[in-house]
Backbone bond lengths (Angstrom), bond angles and torsions (degrees), N, CA, C in turn:
res aa  C-N    CA-C-N  psi(-1)  N-CA   C-N-CA  omega(-1)  CA-C   N-CA-C  phi
1 X - - - 1.420 - - 1.542 108.59 -
2 X 1.301 118.38 129.07 1.450 121.24 -179.64 1.523 109.71 -113.32
3 X 1.339 114.69 141.07 1.454 121.79 176.12 1.535 107.91 -88.88
4 X 1.328 116.95 116.02 1.463 120.36 -177.67 1.519 111.91 -106.74
5 X 1.346 116.22 16.44 1.471 119.93 -173.89 1.529 111.68 -62.42
6 X 1.301 119.88 -31.68 1.459 120.69 -177.19 1.530 111.08 -72.12
7 X 1.355 116.69 -27.40 1.439 120.05 -176.98 1.515 115.10 76.10
8 X 1.328 116.99 -8.46 1.465 122.23 -176.88 1.531 111.89 -100.87
9 X 1.343 114.31 -49.24 1.460 119.13 -173.14 1.528 109.10 -139.15
10 X 1.312 115.66 150.22 1.489 123.11 168.38 1.543 105.47 -113.57
11 X 1.315 116.27 131.36 1.464 120.39 -175.02 1.538 111.01 -101.18
12 X 1.321 115.74 122.35 1.471 120.21 171.49 1.537 108.21 -78.49
13 X 1.306 115.18 -34.36 1.475 123.90 176.57 1.551 104.94 -150.94
14 X 1.306 118.19 165.67 1.480 118.14 -176.68 1.517 113.33 -59.43
15 X 1.319 117.62 -21.65 1.475 119.89 -179.95 1.531 112.96 -108.24
16 X 1.344 117.22 14.91 1.454 119.84 179.19 1.549 108.10 -130.58
17 X 1.306 116.50 101.22 1.468 123.15 -176.72 1.522 110.45 -104.61
18 X 1.317 116.67 116.64 1.459 122.03 179.42 1.508 107.72 -98.00
19 X 1.332 118.99 120.98 1.458 120.81 179.32 1.525 111.56 -61.13
20 X 1.339 115.88 135.05 1.444 121.11 174.53 1.530 109.62 -83.20
21 X 1.312 115.73 117.80 1.461 123.84 -179.03 1.546 107.72 -132.95
22 X 1.351 118.03 81.80 1.479 118.92 -170.50 1.515 114.24 -66.92
23 X 1.339 114.04 145.08 1.487 120.55 174.16 1.529 109.37 -161.04
24 X 1.313 115.40 160.17 1.454 120.08 175.63 1.526 109.84 -87.12
25 X 1.322 117.31 128.03 1.456 120.77 -178.89 1.523 111.51 -75.37
26 X 1.324 116.79 -28.51 1.472 120.12 178.21 1.520 108.58 -116.69
27 X 1.326 115.62 126.67 1.452 122.93 173.28 1.523 106.06 -149.01
28 X 1.324 116.03 129.31 1.459 117.07 -179.05 1.474 113.76 -173.07
29 X 1.310 116.42 173.58 1.473 124.31 175.87 1.534 108.48 -115.65
30 X 1.290 115.02 175.18 1.457 119.83 179.93 1.520 110.53 -76.32
31 X 1.331 117.09 133.61 1.441 120.29 178.45 1.521 110.65 -75.97
32 X 1.322 116.25 149.94 1.477 121.77 -179.64 1.510 110.00 -58.25
33 X 1.317 117.14 132.87 1.470 121.72 175.76 1.493 115.31 76.49
34 X 1.322 118.63 5.45 1.472 120.46 -176.43 1.476 111.48 -78.33
35 X 1.308 118.02 132.11 1.472 124.29 167.66 1.512 107.89 -89.18
36 X 1.315 115.18 -46.80 1.459 124.19 172.80 1.535 106.20 -137.01
37 X 1.307 117.65 136.11 1.459 120.17 -177.98 1.534 110.12 -134.18
38 X 1.296 116.08 112.71 1.448 118.82 176.96 1.515 109.66 -70.20
39 X 1.346 115.82 150.14 1.488 118.63 179.12 1.500 111.10 -82.43
40 X 1.321 118.01 -12.25 1.464 123.01 175.85 1.502 108.95 -117.31
41 X 1.311 119.50 130.46 1.435 127.15 -4.66 1.539 110.50 -76.57
42 X 1.342 115.33 163.15 1.467 118.05 177.59 1.529 110.30 -67.86
43 X 1.327 115.19 166.08 1.443 119.77 178.63 1.523 109.40 -149.72
44 X 1.344 116.25 -165.82 1.445 119.51 179.79 1.522 112.19 -61.82
45 X 1.329 116.65 -19.07 1.475 123.19 179.88 1.538 112.22 -81.11
46 X 1.351 116.92 -9.65 1.464 120.75 -174.92 1.533 108.44 105.64
47 X 1.323 117.03 -128.30 1.452 120.14 179.28 1.511 110.79 98.45
48 X 1.347 116.23 -141.68 1.450 120.93 -175.81 1.554 110.75 -82.17
49 X 1.344 112.71 74.28 1.477 119.44 -175.69 1.516 113.56 -83.36
50 X 1.364 116.58 -26.70 1.462 120.74 -179.47 1.516 112.15 45.56
51 X 1.295 116.39 47.29 1.473 122.65 -178.79 1.519 107.56 -99.07
52 X 1.309 115.88 104.82 1.496 120.34 -170.19 1.521 113.91 -69.08
53 X 1.328 118.47 -9.79 1.443 120.55 176.86 1.518 111.67 -78.90
54 X 1.326 118.29 -6.55 1.476 121.36 -177.61 1.531 109.91 -83.86
55 X 1.303 116.88 53.70 1.475 123.57 -179.33 1.498 110.02 -91.54
56 X 1.349 116.84 178.31 1.459 121.91 177.91 1.527 108.16 -54.42
57 X 1.309 116.69 132.39 1.449 122.57 177.97 1.540 113.27 99.14
58 X 1.320 116.68 -15.89 1.470 120.25 177.49 1.530 109.84 -83.29
59 X 1.311 117.13 140.68 1.456 122.68 173.53 1.514 111.16 -98.72
60 X 1.305 117.79 121.20 1.457 122.75 178.96 1.542 108.48 -103.16
61 X 1.336 116.12 132.35 1.435 122.02 177.51 1.522 108.67 -111.42
62 X 1.335 116.07 127.99 1.467 121.64 -179.99 1.519 110.52 -125.27
63 X 1.329 119.73 140.90 1.445 120.73 177.70 1.552 109.31 -76.40
64 X 1.322 116.80 121.38 1.454 121.87 -179.96 1.511 109.58 -83.60
65 X 1.331 115.21 124.63 1.475 120.71 -174.81 1.499 114.05 -117.39
66 X 1.354 117.55 -11.42 1.496 121.05 177.76 1.496 108.10 -135.16
67 X 1.324 116.23 156.39 1.456 120.64 -179.56 1.520 110.14 -61.41
68 X 1.300 115.69 131.49 1.447 122.45 179.59 1.541 113.84 84.55
69 X 1.315 117.25 -5.03 1.481 125.53 176.21 1.522 112.14 68.56
70 X 1.375 117.57 -44.85 1.453 123.59 -178.42 1.561 111.88 59.35
71 X 1.305 115.90 50.76 1.460 123.84 179.83 1.553 110.03 -64.48
72 X 1.320 114.90 143.72 1.453 120.03 170.42 1.530 108.45 -145.96
73 X 1.324 116.83 159.48 1.469 121.49 178.50 1.530 110.17 -149.90
74 X 1.275 115.92 163.18 1.469 122.56 179.49 1.500 110.71 173.39
75 X 1.368 115.75 -155.92 1.447 121.38 179.29 1.521 112.18 53.72
76 X 1.299 116.36 55.02 1.479 122.15 -174.62 1.512 111.72 -70.66
77 X 1.335 115.18 136.52 1.462 122.77 178.30 1.546 109.62 -122.40
78 X 1.334 115.46 139.74 1.455 120.39 173.66 1.519 111.02 -85.77
79 X 1.335 117.01 -27.84 1.461 123.24 179.32 1.509 108.69 -162.62
80 X 1.332 113.93 150.74 1.487 121.04 175.78 1.508 109.02 -170.97
81 X 1.314 116.08 141.61 1.449 119.39 173.04 1.529 110.39 -85.54
82 X 1.342 117.79 159.54 1.443 121.25 176.34 1.504 109.50 -61.64
83 X 1.308 115.69 121.95 1.471 121.78 -179.66 1.533 112.44 112.98
84 X 1.332 117.80 -24.76 1.493 121.45 -179.76 1.513 109.82 40.90
85 X 1.326 116.57 58.43 1.467 122.24 -161.48 1.528 115.62 -68.52
86 X 1.308 119.26 -19.50 1.476 118.18 175.68 1.499 110.84 -113.86
87 X 1.351 115.82 30.20 1.452 125.48 169.52 1.503 115.73 77.28
88 X 1.330 118.07 -0.12 1.438 118.30 178.31 1.534 110.73 -150.28
89 X 1.343 114.66 149.49 1.438 121.87 168.96 1.522 105.50 -101.34
90 X 1.327 116.73 -156.35 1.483 120.79 171.49 1.523 103.78 -88.28
91 X 1.337 114.98 101.36 1.468 120.77 178.25 1.516 109.41 -69.49
92 X 1.328 120.69 136.86 1.444 122.44 -174.98 1.516 110.76 -155.02
93 X 1.339 118.19 150.01 1.468 120.46 173.76 1.541 107.60 -69.30
94 X 1.309 115.75 148.84 1.442 120.57 -176.36 1.503 113.02 -151.58
95 X 1.307 116.61 142.97 1.467 122.19 170.36 1.536 106.51 -109.50
96 X 1.294 115.65 134.66 1.479 118.23 178.38 1.486 111.65 -132.51
97 X 1.321 117.21 148.45 1.447 123.26 173.78 1.519 107.00 -118.65
98 X 1.334 116.88 121.77 1.449 123.35 -175.17 1.501 111.70 -118.26
99 X 1.331 116.49 144.56 1.456 121.88 176.20 1.533 108.90 -116.79
100 X 1.308 116.89 133.89 1.465 122.46 -175.78 1.511 111.96 -112.77
101 X 1.329 117.21 139.57 1.428 123.18 174.20 1.520 107.74 -136.82
102 X 1.340 116.90 132.36 1.471 120.45 178.14 1.523 107.48 -96.64
103 X 1.331 115.63 124.72 1.471 120.55 178.50 1.540 108.51 -101.47
104 X 1.309 115.16 92.44 1.472 120.58 -175.82 1.535 109.48 -64.00
105 X 1.332 113.68 134.16 1.457 119.79 175.55 1.499 114.29 87.93
106 X 1.332 119.87 -11.84 1.465 122.02 178.75 1.512 110.38 -82.22
107 X 1.313 117.74 137.67 1.485 121.29 178.34 1.510 107.72 -128.54
108 X 1.336 115.15 132.41 1.468 122.37 174.99 1.522 107.90 -133.51
109 X 1.335 117.82 149.20 1.485 120.12 -174.87 1.518 113.75 -81.93
110 X 1.301 118.03 -17.06 1.457 122.17 -175.62 1.524 108.59 -167.62
111 X 1.316 120.84 171.31 1.456 119.88 179.46 1.515 114.86 -55.15
112 X 1.292 114.95 142.71 1.497 124.03 174.81 1.508 106.97 -135.29
113 X 1.335 115.69 159.11 1.477 117.72 177.46 1.514 110.89 -152.38
114 X 1.345 113.99 159.75 1.466 121.90 176.72 1.503 108.20 -130.62
115 X 1.341 116.27 125.74 1.443 120.34 -179.44 1.535 109.94 -86.46
116 X 1.318 115.94 161.71 1.452 120.99 179.71 1.517 112.19 -88.03
117 X 1.307 118.76 -9.53 1.465 121.74 -176.60 1.501 110.97 -168.29
118 X 1.340 117.07 -157.42 1.480 121.81 -179.42 1.518 111.01 -58.68
119 X 1.349 115.40 151.26 1.455 119.69 -178.77 1.545 112.48 -70.59
120 X 1.296 117.82 -33.76 1.460 120.61 -175.75 1.549 111.33 -133.46
121 X 1.328 119.09 61.09 1.441 121.08 -172.82 1.512 115.32 -61.46
122 X 1.354 118.15 -28.37 1.437 120.97 -173.48 1.549 112.75 -83.89
123 X 1.313 117.94 -11.84 1.462 119.62 -178.49 1.531 113.67 -127.05
124 X 1.329 117.67 -2.19 1.472 119.91 -176.10 1.515 114.84 -70.95
125 X 1.334 117.29 -12.46 1.465 119.15 -178.14 1.524 111.89 -72.06
126 X 1.307 117.61 -19.57 1.447 120.35 -177.79 1.503 112.66 -110.41
127 X 1.315 115.50 -176.21 1.458 121.71 -179.21 1.521 111.28 -83.42
128 X 1.348 114.43 -179.47 1.452 121.96 -178.82 1.531 108.01 -135.71
129 X 1.302 117.22 148.61 1.459 121.92 173.47 1.543 107.18 -114.94
130 X 1.316 116.79 127.91 1.475 120.46 -176.12 1.492 112.68 -117.50
131 X 1.301 115.63 139.51 1.463 123.22 167.76 1.529 107.66 -117.35
132 X 1.322 116.92 156.25 1.440 118.20 -178.36 1.510 112.49 -130.72
133 X 1.322 113.76 157.43 1.491 120.96 168.69 1.520 106.33 -124.35
134 X 1.302 116.44 138.74 1.485 120.83 -176.99 1.539 107.78 -130.24
135 X 1.314 115.58 130.23 1.491 118.25 177.81 1.515 111.42 175.64
136 X 1.324 115.77 -176.73 1.467 120.39 -174.90 1.524 113.85 -83.58
137 X 1.340 118.87 -2.25 1.437 123.15 -176.67 1.546 108.41 -128.65
138 X 1.347 116.72 125.52 1.479 118.73 -176.00 1.510 112.38 -63.29
139 X 1.359 115.83 -41.39 1.463 118.51 178.75 1.504 112.44 -62.79
140 X 1.311 116.02 -44.62 1.447 119.86 178.52 1.513 112.57 -63.30
141 X 1.362 116.98 -38.57 1.456 121.01 175.59 1.514 112.23 -63.74
142 X 1.364 115.72 -40.23 1.455 120.38 177.18 1.526 110.78 -62.49
143 X 1.330 117.08 -43.37 1.436 120.68 178.45 1.551 110.50 -60.82
144 X 1.313 116.82 -43.29 1.468 121.15 -179.59 1.534 110.95 -63.52
145 X 1.339 115.74 -39.92 1.465 119.21 -179.67 1.552 109.57 -65.87
146 X 1.291 116.40 -40.24 1.461 120.38 179.99 1.531 110.65 -69.62
147 X 1.299 117.55 -40.11 1.488 120.93 177.37 1.537 109.96 -59.97
148 X 1.333 116.21 -42.55 1.449 120.75 179.39 1.514 110.48 -66.19
149 X 1.338 118.07 -36.62 1.487 121.85 177.32 1.520 110.21 -66.81
150 X 1.331 118.31 -40.97 1.456 121.85 177.61 1.540 109.05 -60.30
151 X 1.308 118.14 -45.03 1.473 122.27 176.32 1.508 110.72 -58.09
152 X 1.335 117.27 -46.25 1.470 121.33 -178.71 1.534 111.05 -62.57
153 X 1.338 117.97 -46.19 1.454 122.30 -179.08 1.526 111.85 -63.91
154 X 1.328 115.31 -39.26 1.474 119.17 -179.55 1.513 109.61 -67.05
155 X 1.308 117.47 -43.17 1.467 120.70 -177.57 1.524 113.47 -75.90
156 X 1.325 116.36 -46.12 1.479 120.22 -173.79 1.510 113.40 -78.23
157 X 1.352 118.00 -33.19 1.450 120.92 -172.90 1.515 113.14 -118.42
158 X 1.322 117.05 9.49 1.456 123.65 176.54 1.529 112.07 53.42
159 X 1.318 114.77 43.07 1.472 120.00 173.76 1.526 108.77 -93.34
160 X 1.318 115.54 151.21 1.462 118.77 169.33 1.523 106.89 -65.15
161 X 1.343 116.28 158.58 1.471 118.13 178.69 1.515 110.15 -63.62
162 X 1.319 118.04 -32.97 1.475 121.63 178.01 1.524 111.09 -64.07
163 X 1.368 115.65 -47.96 1.471 118.46 178.26 1.536 112.43 -65.13
164 X 1.330 115.93 -34.66 1.474 119.87 178.05 1.529 109.86 -64.35
165 X 1.335 115.94 -38.26 1.453 120.62 178.92 1.551 110.73 -66.57
166 X 1.359 114.19 -44.03 1.462 118.77 177.45 1.524 110.82 -60.93
167 X 1.335 117.85 -47.15 1.461 121.02 178.38 1.533 111.95 -58.77
168 X 1.316 115.80 -39.07 1.466 119.46 177.02 1.498 112.06 -59.85
169 X 1.352 116.50 -39.45 1.457 119.72 178.64 1.516 112.99 -71.56
170 X 1.338 117.93 -26.12 1.436 121.19 -174.73 1.532 114.99 -91.61
171 X 1.344 117.56 -25.45 1.449 116.30 -177.00 1.521 115.69 -146.62
172 X 1.323 118.72 -3.67 1.477 121.01 176.05 1.511 108.88 -85.34
173 X 1.313 118.62 132.32 1.464 124.04 -178.79 1.499 110.64 -103.68
174 X 1.327 116.73 127.85 1.479 121.37 172.54 1.510 109.13 -85.99
175 X 1.330 116.48 136.61 1.459 123.03 176.07 1.525 109.14 -132.09
176 X 1.313 115.21 138.83 1.466 119.06 169.97 1.519 106.92 -81.76
177 X 1.280 116.16 109.09 1.478 120.98 -174.78 1.525 113.12 -86.57
178 X 1.355 116.07 -26.59 1.464 116.30 -174.63 1.526 109.36 -164.49
179 X 1.339 115.91 132.53 1.472 121.41 178.17 1.528 113.29 -130.84
180 X 1.304 118.55 5.97 1.458 120.64 -167.75 1.536 113.91 -104.66
181 X 1.288 120.01 4.06 1.445 121.25 -168.22 1.535 112.72 -107.17
182 X 1.325 116.91 77.46 1.462 122.30 171.06 1.525 114.43 55.67
183 X 1.345 116.23 38.88 1.432 119.15 176.15 1.524 115.56 80.06
184 X 1.323 117.10 5.24 1.469 120.96 175.34 1.532 106.64 -103.16
185 X 1.323 116.51 120.11 1.458 121.78 -176.41 1.528 110.76 -104.61
186 X 1.323 116.24 148.97 1.453 121.72 177.95 1.531 108.37 -119.98
187 X 1.323 114.68 121.66 1.474 121.91 174.71 1.536 107.20 -113.16
188 X 1.336 116.15 131.97 1.467 122.16 177.19 1.528 109.52 -105.87
189 X 1.309 115.53 141.07 1.441 122.46 169.49 1.556 106.27 -109.66
190 X 1.351 116.19 119.52 1.467 120.00 -170.40 1.535 109.45 -113.90
191 X 1.343 114.18 122.86 1.475 121.71 -178.92 1.541 109.09 -103.07
192 X 1.351 119.61 121.25 1.427 121.56 176.90 1.532 110.38 -76.27
193 X 1.326 116.87 118.38 1.466 121.03 -176.52 1.546 112.62 -70.88
194 X 1.327 116.19 -15.44 1.467 120.72 176.99 1.536 112.73 -61.46
195 X 1.336 119.74 -18.78 1.449 120.38 -177.76 1.530 111.95 -74.55
196 X 1.341 116.46 -13.19 1.477 117.79 -177.35 1.499 111.69 -98.65
197 X 1.315 117.15 132.95 1.459 123.81 -179.17 1.521 108.06 167.76
198 X 1.307 116.84 -173.20 1.449 120.41 -179.83 1.516 111.02 -96.71
199 X 1.317 115.84 143.01 1.468 119.22 177.29 1.509 108.78 -67.77
200 X 1.335 116.84 130.44 1.459 120.43 179.45 1.516 109.56 -91.23
201 X 1.302 116.24 150.35 1.455 121.36 176.55 1.439 113.16 86.08
């Protein structure tokens, strides 16, 4: 359970401050031909994208496939790392105000977005610690990178493996570092060191 009263940070521990960056985990329109359309898994229509860059100020573009688009959103998160590696961010109630524009004649194959500024403004001032996974399968490499990060957090910061896993889901970002080398892929798990310090006040 996280206390979100400050609106600035959620604390995993007194010395681990996770920046609160609210966004909707699910945003999408109705898929063409759908009678019923689950939001999971996501598709070209959007859905459960869990893309943490879709914060206030970001413009999301969705391909409209039915009259009226039938947009919906939900699954609000207060914080989450890229990858949401243990299946959840900090789930939180949220009120949002959205503005819609229809771009007649534009065609896109899947959701696209444009941010209003840097991707990680609250943690970019500090360094990062990265672990990697290397192998012929991107998902397997991502799992290996996260397992190595859990080991690092448990050893370096004396976190339980469970808390290290939760922290990885809340602020560690997965990146595809390399896909061009003879079928061996590199996935990096990046930990922002700015989250470590003492709670003020």
